[in-house]
ROTOR-198920 format. One line per 8 residues: their letters; for each residue x, y, z negated of C-alpha. Coordinates in steps of 0.2 Angstrom, whole numbers. Each point is the difference from the previous one (the first is absolute). Last residue first. Example, Ala and Ser with C-alpha at 12.3 -4.5 7.8 and 13.67 -1.06 7.14 Angstrom:
BEGIN
SA> 68,-5,-36  -6,-17,-3
//
This chain:
BEGIN
LYRRPIHF> -763,730,-23  -2,10,-15  13,13,7  -10,1,15  -14,10,-10  -17,-7,5  -11,14,8  -19,-4,1
GLGDAVLA> -6,11,14  -7,-13,12  16,1,11  11,-2,-16  -10,-15,-5  3,-8,17  18,4,-1  1,-7,-18
VGVLLIFA> -9,-16,5  12,-3,15  15,3,-12  -6,-13,-11  -2,-12,14  18,4,5  5,-4,-18  -9,-17,1
LALMKTTP> 10,-3,16  16,4,-9  -5,-11,-14  -3,-14,12  17,3,9  8,-1,-17  -7,-17,-3  6,-6,17
HDAIFNAL> 18,5,-5  12,-1,15  -10,11,12  -3,13,-14  18,1,-5  5,1,19  -12,15,3  6,9,-16
PTAAVAMV> 18,-2,5  -3,7,17  -12,14,-5  11,8,-14  13,8,11  -14,5,13  -10,7,-14  14,12,-6
FTSLVVAG> 3,5,18  -18,4,2  0,10,-16  14,10,8  -9,4,16  -16,4,-9  9,12,-13  9,9,14
IMVPLLDT> -16,2,10  -9,8,-15  15,11,-4  1,6,18  -18,4,-1  1,11,-16  -18,2,-7  4,-11,-15
MGIATIVS> -8,-13,-11  -18,0,6  6,-1,18  10,-15,-4  -14,-9,-9  -11,3,15  14,-8,11  1,-15,-11
DLSFVINI> -19,-3,-1  -1,1,19  15,-10,3  -7,-16,-8  -15,1,12  11,4,15  12,-14,-4  -15,-12,-2
VFLQIVVS> -4,2,19  18,-1,6  3,-16,-11  -15,-8,7  5,4,18  18,-7,-3  -7,-16,-8  -11,-3,15
SFSGPATT> 14,4,12  11,-14,-9  -15,-12,0  -1,0,19  1,-19,1  -5,-8,-17  12,-2,-14  -2,-16,-9
EEHGTGEV> 5,-5,-18  -9,15,-8  -17,-4,7  1,-18,-5  -17,0,-7  6,-4,-17  -15,6,-9  10,10,-13
ASHIEQTG> 12,8,12  -12,4,14  -13,6,-12  13,11,-8  5,7,17  -18,3,5  -5,9,-17  15,11,2
KWLLFLGG> -4,5,18  -19,3,-4  4,10,-16  14,10,9  -12,4,14  -13,5,-12  12,12,-8  5,7,17
GILILDRG> -18,4,5  -4,8,-17  16,10,1  -3,6,18  -18,4,-5  5,10,-15  13,10,10  -13,4,13
SFDYGFLS> -11,7,-14  -15,-7,-9  -11,11,-11  -10,-10,-13  -18,2,-4  -5,-17,7  8,4,17  7,17,5
FWPETLGM> 10,4,16  17,7,6  6,7,-16  17,9,1  15,-11,-5  4,-4,18  3,18,4  16,-1,-11
VWSIAFLL> 6,-14,11  -3,11,16  8,15,-8  15,-11,-5  3,-7,18  19,1,-1  -2,-9,-17  -11,-13,9
AIRSLMAG> 14,-4,13  13,-1,-14  -11,-13,-10  -3,-10,16  18,0,5  6,-6,-17  -13,-15,-1  3,-4,18
LLGLRYAT> 18,-1,-3  -3,-12,-15  -12,-11,10  11,0,16  15,-5,-11  -9,-14,-8  -7,-6,17  18,-1,7
KQQDKPLK> 6,-8,-16  -14,-13,1  2,-5,18  15,-12,-1  -7,-8,-16  -17,-5,8  -15,11,-6  -10,-3,-15
ATLIAIFV> 11,9,-12  -3,16,11  -17,2,-8  4,-3,-18  16,11,0  -9,14,9  -14,0,-13  13,0,-14
VNDIGLIT> 9,15,8  -16,10,2  -5,-4,-18  17,7,-5  -1,16,11  -10,10,-13  15,-3,-12  13,5,13
ELATLTLL> -10,16,4  -1,5,-18  19,-2,-2  3,9,16  -12,14,-6  10,2,-16  17,0,9  -6,13,13
AVWGDATA> -9,11,-12  16,1,-11  10,3,15  -11,15,6  -1,7,-18  19,0,-1  0,12,15  8,-1,17
FADFM> -9,-16,5  -15,9,7  11,11,10  4,-15,11  -14,4,12
//
């Protein structure tokens, strides 16, 4: 298993893939920060850790199911002359979810509905479920990127774990900054909407390079 790290190529692949996984995980961290900010202070850290742990575990689980993930890129059906795969449907569904969630949060902030001032019973479980769903969507792109970069499973897993630690370090200060600055939160929500549009576009065959986002 550790033979993958016995060569310089293995370490270069690990560092490169870790950087890419961290960049791909930024939108994941922003979404976690926005969702957990609605919870009481004593629950935020727990939800945060669960969100990041879920992001890492879902990526590793998908890596071990590489054949299944690659099968998702095969066309399932055609509509209006375009072939839709399982990956396309997941990306479209995830993008629409982000568009709905981002719009809902902006509406609550702008209309002053008091949504952010009160935490309804069971909202912790609701946040965790939403994090679980969106982690799968974000993980899919991350894992497909990993598969395209290297065929060494230990390197893929190492990059996912390392990038999760990097995101964990950045997550708390990012969440605090967003919570303390309402304007930044609105920009973060706008970013979530942009990611949602990008996911739907990807699912429809119009790829938007992540570096532009």
